[in-house]
N, C-alpha and C positions, 0 to 999 in steps of 0.2 A: 643479691648479697654483696657482690663485689662493688656495686655502685655505692652501697651504704658505707663500706669500709673506705672507699676512695674519698667520699665526702668527709668522713671523720678525719682522714689523713690530711686532707686539704685544710681542715680547720685546726691543725695541730699547732702551727706557729703562734696564732693569737692565744690559743689555750695555754701554751707553754709560757708566754709572756704573763698571762693572768696567773699561772701557777707560781711564777716567781713572786708575785705580789702576795699570794696566799702563803708562800713559804716565809716571807718577811713577817707577815702578820702572826703566823703560828709559832715561829721560832724567835722572833725579835732580831733576826740577823739578816743581812743583805748579801752575805758572801756565798759564793760557790753554788749557785743553782745548778750549774753544769755537773758538779760533783754529786749533788743530790740525785739528779736524773741518772747519772752513770751508776750510782749505787742501786737505784731502783731497777735498772736494766740488769745488773749483775745478779741480784737476788731473784728477779723475775725469771731469768734464764734457768736457774736451778729449779724454781717452782714449776714452770711450764715443762721443763725437761723431765722432771720426775712424775708429774701428774697429768700432763697434757693440758690442752686448752680447757676442756670441760671440767677437769678435776682441780685445776689451780684455783687458789683463793686470793683475791685482792687483799682481804683482811690479813692473811699470813704475810704477804709481801709488805704491807704497810707496817705491821708489827716488827718485822725483821729489819726494816730500814728506818724505824723510828720516825715515820712520816704518817700521813693520814690518807684514807681512801680518797678524800676530797682533793688532796694535792696530786695524787696519782692520776685521778681523772682529769684534772686541769692540765697536767703535763701531756697526757697521752690520749685523752678523749674518752676511752672506754677500755674494758678488759681486752676486747679484740684489738683495739689500737695499740695497747701495750704489748700484746702478743706479737703483732706485726713488727713493732719497733724492736723487739727482742730478736726476731728472725733477721731483720736487716742488720742489726748490730753484730750478730754472730757471723754473718757473711762478710761484713765490712772488716772485722778483725782478722779473719784468716787471709783476706785479700791484701790487707795492709802488710802483714808479715811476709807473704809471698813476694811482695814488691821489694822487701829488704834482702832477698836472697841473692840479688845481683847476678842473675843467671846469664845476663848478656856478657858478663866478664869472664865466663867459663867456656871451655871447649864444649861443643854440643852434647856429647855423651856424659861428661861430668855434670853439666847443667841439668840434664834429664835425671841423672841419679840423685842429685841434690833435691830436685823438686819432688820426686817420688818419696824419698826418705822423709822430707819435711811433711808431706801430706800424711804419710803413715804415722809419724810421731804426733802430729797435730790431732788426728782423729783418736789416737790412743789416749791422749791426755785430756781430751775434751769430750767426755761421754755425753755431757748435756747437749752439746752441739749435734751429736749423732741422734740423740733422742728427739731433739727439736725437728730435725729433718724428717725423721720417721713419722713424727706426729703430723707434720704438714703434708706428708704423702698420704696419710690416712684421710686428711681433708682434701685430697686430690689437688693440692696446691692452690686452693681457692683464695687463701689470704695473701700468699706471695703474688698471685695474679693481680691483686689490688695495689701492689707496691710500685710507685713510680721510680724507685731507686734500684730495684734488684737487678735489672738488666745491665745498667751502667756499672754496678758493683762488680759484675762478673766479666765484663769486657777485658780488663787487664789480664785476667787469668788465661783466657784463650789467646790473647795477643802474645803473652810470654811464651806459651807453648808453640804457637805458630812461628815465632822468631827463632827459637832454638831448633825447631824441627827443620825449618827452611835452611838454616845455617848448616845443619847436619847433612841435609840432602846435597847442598852445594859442595860440602867438603867430601862427599862420597861415603859417609859413614852411616847415613840413614837411608832406607829404601824410599822410593817415590810412591805417591798415590795414597798417602794416609791423610785423614782428616784430623786437624788439631782438636776439634770437639770430641771426636771418638777417642783420641789419645787421653784427653782429660777424663772422659767417662771411664776408661779402663783403669786409670790411676785411682780415681775416686772409688770405683767399685771394689777393687782389691784392698784398699785401705779401710773402707767403710765396713765391709763384712767382718773384718777382724774384731770390731767392736760391737756392731749391731747384733751379731749372731754368736758371740763368744759363749754365752750361757747355754744355749741350746746345742750348739755344735760341740762344745766341750763336754757336755753331759752325754750326748749320743756316742761320741767317739772316745770318751774317757780321757780327755786331754785337759791339762791345766793351761789354758790359753792366757793366763795372766802371770805365768812364771817368767822370770827374766830370760831364761834359756829359750823357751818357746818363742817369746816375742822377738828376740834377737835373730833367731833363725828365720822366723816368718818375715821379718823386715827385710832381711837379705834376699829371701826368695821373691818377694814382691818387687823389689828394685830390679832384680835380675830378669824377672818375667817381662816387665815393661820394656827394659832395654833390649832384650832379645827380640821382642815383638817389633820394635822400631828399627833395629839395626839392619843394615844392608847385608844380605846373605853372601 
């Protein structure tokens, strides 16, 4: 299966070029094929996030973007190719914003607090991203495994944590012996759960997990938990 997706991804560039020609033929315009693709990806993220790979419909995406199934297939190769492109784009966006946090300009603990708060806020406001990741885990990561980009997209995230952590150890504020990937996992887990399980957890414990007061308190708690885990005793 992964070999099939890789082959389709390898064929993506010529298909997108052909898709531009299709767009010109169908719309009579030559401008902004990039904007057309970005619009398709945005709508597809909501469709895949809400219904998963199996339940999502290319017809619905085409209708919502005022394009055609033919154009979508030319741009992305297949439904699976579009799904993978959506996953890659979702990861790319969050990593791009992380790069704008300028963590290297902050003291280590302040940098860590900013990173945790950002991750919490991002997940809170991008439920479709959470649902996409949940969906891909149901597929045991088989589509992301076919991506030639996903590893390189996540390298800066770990590098940023490693940098601020090592600065903190050197300054004597963070304890030694921690793995930056494990720190990243802890930040992600605490931020992810607040969105992925809010309906079940809130129902079981009779909590309004979407109230501003609950969110503010939970955000503060998550930031504090991560900082105390890393901080030197």
